[in-house]
Phi, psi and omega in degrees: 000113178286133171238108183269116173261120179239171187151167182287157173310129173087013175272345176111017183304306182297317177295315180301315181300313179292334182287314177292323172303319177295326180256005179239093190306138184077005185262163178213142171268132175242105182261105179301344176299331184293326184288320176301311179296323174300312182297315179309310178301319182284340178278146183291160199297327182289352184250353178283138183189212176287117180291337174299340186273357176277120177303325177299324177290322178293319173301315186298317180299306185301314181297324183293309186293317177303318180294322179293309177299329173293331191247354182242132188271335180274181181297140176250109192262123190238093175274105183206128171284118171241118184250323186285114185303330174285331170297307178304318171300321190286329183260298186284330171301314182293320175294329173286326174294334172289352179092013178274135173277081182284121177271125189254114177233139178249131169267140190241146170207156174298144178311318180298321181290315182292318171307311178296319181291314176295330174290328175260007187318304192289347171274336180066031186270353182283157174257135183242139184231161179209183182232157182263350179055026186083013179272150179274091181266128182291141173297136171295137180253004178288137172281172186296329167304303182302309183304314183302309177302312173304318180294321180290322178296318178297324169299307177307311187303326189247028178283136182252131175251018186235000000 
């Protein structure tokens, strides 16, 4: 079962995805951003831009998710901002055309909250919340210190330098 987590940059998609993965046995996180950054690194500087505009990225995301969903029995968590409705239809629509019940969740936050989170992104000071889409998510047993350390670790693992 694919669970697509959409939302503005800084809304907590990656942190929510990894927290769900930690608390949802048998789940896996498939982040399309990794495909985009890989393509970006491979392309000559003059061709680099928004990787979502590359038909090859959209095609690759669909194919990699098809491959994962065919081989994986548990939930597949996909944290990715898709604003362009055509790109959403091209990716999520194709998966739904395949007969997959893609659960699409959008994380929302006030603009001031998003700006504050983006400003503090590398410090991990923000709180993130998500939704379960009817999944049986185990309760967190983390205390405040472990929860903060886990948030820092997730932030550090996903820092991009390109």
